[in-house]
NURO-903433 format. One record per atom (N, C-alpha, C): x, y, z; atom name; residue in three letters. Coordinates in steps of 0.05 Angstrom, whole numbers. Example, Ala and Ser with C-alpha at 12.3 -4.5 7.8 and 13.67 -1.06 7.14 Angstrom:
// residues 2
+--------+--------+--------+-------+--------+
|      X |      Y |      Z | atome | residu |
+--------+--------+--------+-------+--------+
|    264 |   -114 |    156 |     N |    ALA |
|    246 |    -90 |    156 |    CA |    ALA |
|    264 |    -66 |    156 |     C |    ALA |
|    257 |    -45 |    142 |     N |    SER |
|    273 |    -21 |    143 |    CA |    SER |
|    258 |      1 |    157 |     C |    SER |
+--------+--------+--------+-------+--------+
END
This chain:
// residues 78
+--------+--------+--------+-------+--------+
|      X |      Y |      Z | atome | residu |
+--------+--------+--------+-------+--------+
|    -70 |    273 |    -25 |     N |    SER |
|    -57 |    289 |    -45 |    CA |    SER |
|    -37 |    272 |    -61 |     C |    SER |
|    -30 |    280 |    -85 |     N |    PRO |
|    -12 |    264 |   -101 |    CA |    PRO |
|     16 |    264 |    -90 |     C |    PRO |
|     31 |    243 |    -97 |     N |    PRO |
|     59 |    241 |    -88 |    CA |    PRO |
|     76 |    263 |   -100 |     C |    PRO |
|     96 |    271 |    -85 |     N |    THR |
|    115 |    291 |    -95 |    CA |    THR |
|    142 |    287 |    -83 |     C |    THR |
|    162 |    297 |    -96 |     N |    ARG |
|    189 |    295 |    -85 |    CA |    ARG |
|    196 |    318 |    -66 |     C |    ARG |
|    177 |    336 |    -62 |     N |    ASN |
|    182 |    359 |    -45 |    CA |    ASN |
|    176 |    355 |    -16 |     C |    ASN |
|    170 |    331 |     -8 |     N |    ARG |
|    164 |    326 |     21 |    CA |    ARG |
|    173 |    297 |     28 |     C |    ARG |
|    175 |    292 |     53 |     N |    ALA |
|    182 |    265 |     62 |    CA |    ALA |
|    160 |    246 |     55 |     C |    ALA |
|    167 |    224 |     44 |     N |    GLU |
|    146 |    205 |     35 |    CA |    GLU |
|    157 |    176 |     38 |     C |    GLU |
|    139 |    158 |     47 |     N |    GLY |
|    146 |    130 |     48 |    CA |    GLY |
|    133 |    115 |     25 |     C |    GLY |
|    144 |     93 |     18 |     N |    LEU |
|    134 |     76 |     -4 |    CA |    LEU |
|    133 |     47 |      6 |     C |    LEU |
|    109 |     35 |      3 |     N |    ILE |
|    106 |      7 |      9 |    CA |    ILE |
|    104 |     -7 |    -18 |     C |    ILE |
|    121 |    -28 |    -22 |     N |    ALA |
|    122 |    -41 |    -47 |    CA |    ALA |
|    121 |    -71 |    -44 |     C |    ALA |
|    107 |    -85 |    -61 |     N |    TRP |
|    106 |   -114 |    -63 |    CA |    TRP |
|     98 |   -128 |    -37 |     C |    TRP |
|     74 |   -121 |    -27 |     N |    VAL |
|     63 |   -135 |     -5 |    CA |    VAL |
|     52 |   -162 |    -15 |     C |    VAL |
|     61 |   -184 |     -4 |     N |    ALA |
|     51 |   -210 |    -13 |    CA |    ALA |
|     50 |   -229 |     11 |     C |    ALA |
|     31 |   -247 |     10 |     N |    THR |
|     29 |   -268 |     31 |    CA |    THR |
|     27 |   -295 |     17 |     C |    THR |
|     36 |   -315 |     31 |     N |    LEU |
|     33 |   -342 |     21 |    CA |    LEU |
|      3 |   -349 |     21 |     C |    LEU |
|     -5 |   -366 |      2 |     N |    PRO |
|    -34 |   -372 |     -1 |    CA |    PRO |
|    -47 |   -381 |     26 |     C |    PRO |
|    -33 |   -397 |     41 |     N |    GLU |
|    -45 |   -408 |     66 |    CA |    GLU |
|    -49 |   -386 |     87 |     C |    GLU |
|    -37 |   -363 |     84 |     N |    TYR |
|    -40 |   -341 |    103 |    CA |    TYR |
|    -59 |   -319 |     93 |     C |    TYR |
|    -69 |   -321 |     69 |     N |    ARG |
|    -87 |   -301 |     58 |    CA |    ARG |
|   -114 |   -302 |     72 |     C |    ARG |
|   -126 |   -279 |     74 |     N |    ARG |
|   -152 |   -275 |     88 |    CA |    ARG |
|   -151 |   -281 |    117 |     C |    ARG |
|   -126 |   -280 |    129 |     N |    ARG |
|   -123 |   -284 |    158 |    CA |    ARG |
|   -111 |   -260 |    171 |     C |    ARG |
|   -108 |   -238 |    156 |     N |    GLY |
|    -99 |   -213 |    168 |    CA |    GLY |
|    -69 |   -208 |    167 |     C |    GLY |
|    -54 |   -226 |    154 |     N |    ALA |
|    -25 |   -223 |    153 |    CA |    ALA |
|    -17 |   -198 |    138 |     C |    ALA |
|    -28 |   -193 |    114 |     N |    ALA |
|    -21 |   -170 |     98 |    CA |    ALA |
|    -28 |   -144 |    113 |     C |    ALA |
|    -52 |   -143 |    124 |     N |    ALA |
|    -61 |   -119 |    139 |    CA |    ALA |
|    -42 |   -114 |    163 |     C |    ALA |
|    -34 |   -135 |    177 |     N |    ALA |
|    -16 |   -131 |    199 |    CA |    ALA |
|     11 |   -120 |    190 |     C |    ALA |
|     21 |   -131 |    168 |     N |    ALA |
|     47 |   -121 |    157 |    CA |    ALA |
|     45 |    -92 |    149 |     C |    ALA |
|     23 |    -84 |    136 |     N |    VAL |
|     20 |    -56 |    127 |    CA |    VAL |
|     17 |    -38 |    151 |     C |    VAL |
|      1 |    -47 |    171 |     N |    ARG |
|     -2 |    -31 |    196 |    CA |    ARG |
|     25 |    -26 |    210 |     C |    ARG |
|     41 |    -47 |    210 |     N |    ALA |
|     68 |    -45 |    223 |    CA |    ALA |
|     85 |    -24 |    208 |     C |    ALA |
|     84 |    -25 |    181 |     N |    LEU |
|     99 |     -6 |    165 |    CA |    LEU |
|     89 |     22 |    169 |     C |    LEU |
|     63 |     25 |    171 |     N |    LEU |
|     51 |     52 |    176 |    CA |    LEU |
|     59 |     63 |    203 |     C |    LEU |
|     61 |     45 |    223 |     N |    ALA |
|     69 |     53 |    250 |    CA |    ALA |
|     98 |     62 |    249 |     C |    ALA |
|    115 |     49 |    234 |     N |    ILE |
|    143 |     57 |    232 |    CA |    ILE |
|    144 |     85 |    218 |     C |    ILE |
|    128 |     89 |    198 |     N |    ALA |
|    128 |    115 |    185 |    CA |    ALA |
|    119 |    137 |    204 |     C |    ALA |
|     99 |    131 |    221 |     N |    ASP |
|     90 |    150 |    241 |    CA |    ASP |
|    113 |    156 |    261 |     C |    ASP |
|    126 |    136 |    270 |     N |    GLU |
|    148 |    139 |    289 |    CA |    GLU |
|    171 |    157 |    278 |     C |    GLU |
|    175 |    154 |    252 |     N |    ARG |
|    196 |    169 |    239 |    CA |    ARG |
|    187 |    196 |    228 |     C |    ARG |
|    162 |    203 |    233 |     N |    GLY |
|    152 |    229 |    224 |    CA |    GLY |
|    147 |    231 |    194 |     C |    GLY |
|    143 |    209 |    181 |     N |    ILE |
|    137 |    209 |    152 |    CA |    ILE |
|    107 |    212 |    149 |     C |    ILE |
|     99 |    236 |    138 |     N |    PRO |
|     70 |    242 |    138 |    CA |    PRO |
|     55 |    228 |    115 |     C |    PRO |
|     68 |    220 |     94 |     N |    THR |
|     55 |    209 |     70 |    CA |    THR |
|     68 |    182 |     63 |     C |    THR |
|     50 |    162 |     59 |     N |    VAL |
|     60 |    135 |     50 |    CA |    VAL |
|     43 |    128 |     26 |     C |    VAL |
|     56 |    120 |      5 |     N |    THR |
|     42 |    112 |    -20 |    CA |    THR |
|     48 |     82 |    -26 |     C |    THR |
|     32 |     71 |    -43 |     N |    LEU |
|     37 |     44 |    -53 |    CA |    LEU |
|     23 |     40 |    -79 |     C |    LEU |
|     31 |     21 |    -95 |     N |    ASN |
|     17 |     13 |   -119 |    CA |    ASN |
|      4 |    -13 |   -113 |     C |    ASN |
|    -23 |    -13 |   -113 |     N |    ALA |
|    -38 |    -37 |   -106 |    CA |    ALA |
|    -48 |    -52 |   -130 |     C |    ALA |
|    -47 |    -78 |   -128 |     N |    GLN |
|    -61 |    -94 |   -148 |    CA |    GLN |
|    -91 |    -89 |   -144 |     C |    GLN |
|   -105 |    -85 |   -166 |     N |    VAL |
|   -133 |    -76 |   -165 |    CA |    VAL |
|   -149 |    -96 |   -148 |     C |    VAL |
|   -144 |   -122 |   -150 |     N |    HIS |
|   -160 |   -141 |   -134 |    CA |    HIS |
|   -156 |   -138 |   -104 |     C |    HIS |
|   -134 |   -125 |    -96 |     N |    ALA |
|   -128 |   -121 |    -67 |    CA |    ALA |
|   -134 |    -93 |    -58 |     C |    ALA |
|   -144 |    -77 |    -75 |     N |    GLN |
|   -148 |    -48 |    -69 |    CA |    GLN |
|   -166 |    -44 |    -45 |     C |    GLN |
|   -186 |    -60 |    -41 |     N |    ALA |
|   -204 |    -56 |    -18 |    CA |    ALA |
|   -189 |    -59 |      8 |     C |    ALA |
|   -170 |    -77 |     10 |     N |    LEU |
|   -154 |    -81 |     34 |    CA |    LEU |
|   -140 |    -54 |     41 |     C |    LEU |
|   -127 |    -42 |     21 |     N |    TYR |
|   -113 |    -17 |     26 |    CA |    TYR |
|   -132 |      6 |     32 |     C |    TYR |
|   -155 |      6 |     20 |     N |    GLU |
|   -175 |     27 |     27 |    CA |    GLU |
|   -184 |     24 |     56 |     C |    GLU |
|   -187 |      0 |     65 |     N |    ARG |
|   -195 |     -4 |     94 |    CA |    ARG |
|   -173 |      5 |    112 |     C |    ARG |
|   -148 |      6 |    103 |     N |    LEU |
|   -125 |     15 |    119 |    CA |    LEU |
|   -120 |     45 |    116 |     C |    LEU |
|   -138 |     59 |    101 |     N |    GLY |
|   -136 |     88 |     99 |    CA |    GLY |
|   -125 |     99 |     73 |     C |    GLY |
|   -116 |     81 |     55 |     N |    PHE |
|   -106 |     91 |     29 |    CA |    PHE |
|   -128 |     99 |     11 |     C |    PHE |
|   -123 |    119 |     -6 |     N |    VAL |
|   -142 |    129 |    -25 |    CA |    VAL |
|   -131 |    125 |    -53 |     C |    VAL |
|   -147 |    113 |    -71 |     N |    PRO |
|   -138 |    110 |    -99 |    CA |    PRO |
|   -131 |    136 |   -112 |     C |    PRO |
|   -109 |    137 |   -127 |     N |    TYR |
|   -100 |    161 |   -140 |    CA |    TYR |
|    -87 |    153 |   -167 |     C |    TYR |
|    -92 |    168 |   -187 |     N |    GLY |
|    -79 |    163 |   -213 |    CA |    GLY |
|    -92 |    142 |   -229 |     C |    GLY |
|    -81 |    138 |   -253 |     N |    ASP |
|    -92 |    119 |   -272 |    CA |    ASP |
|    -83 |     91 |   -266 |     C |    ASP |
|    -99 |     72 |   -274 |     N |    ARG |
|    -91 |     44 |   -272 |    CA |    ARG |
|    -70 |     38 |   -292 |     C |    ARG |
|    -53 |     18 |   -285 |     N |    PHE |
|    -32 |      9 |   -303 |    CA |    PHE |
|    -28 |    -20 |   -299 |     C |    PHE |
|    -13 |    -33 |   -317 |     N |    THR |
|     -9 |    -62 |   -316 |    CA |    THR |
|     20 |    -69 |   -311 |     C |    THR |
|     25 |    -87 |   -292 |     N |    VAL |
|     51 |    -98 |   -287 |    CA |    VAL |
|     49 |   -128 |   -290 |     C |    VAL |
|     64 |   -139 |   -309 |     N |    ARG |
|     64 |   -168 |   -315 |    CA |    ARG |
|     36 |   -179 |   -317 |     C |    ARG |
|     19 |   -164 |   -332 |     N |    GLY |
|     -8 |   -173 |   -337 |    CA |    GLY |
|    -28 |   -169 |   -315 |     C |    GLY |
|    -19 |   -156 |   -292 |     N |    ILE |
|    -37 |   -152 |   -269 |    CA |    ILE |
|    -43 |   -123 |   -267 |     C |    ILE |
|    -70 |   -115 |   -267 |     N |    PRO |
|    -77 |    -87 |   -264 |    CA |    PRO |
|    -70 |    -76 |   -236 |     C |    PRO |
|    -59 |    -52 |   -236 |     N |    HIS |
|    -52 |    -38 |   -211 |    CA |    HIS |
|    -63 |    -10 |   -211 |     C |    HIS |
|    -64 |      2 |   -188 |     N |    GLN |
|    -70 |     31 |   -186 |    CA |    GLN |
|    -54 |     42 |   -163 |     C |    GLN |
+--------+--------+--------+-------+--------+
END
């Protein structure tokens, strides 16, 4: 469901890894840890703005694309 201010919600922003750690599970591990913290705190909804090229990573972690694409500093996001 779409984000709203009427319920508890978490936000993950600016997930980044150094080039030498990419494709080794570092970003997925970081996001899983943040999702576990949200679960522990009873936060039922967590949203993020993903760079389109990394969207598949977030989909594998259970996120669902929502809303229109937009550009931040020349990089497409959703």
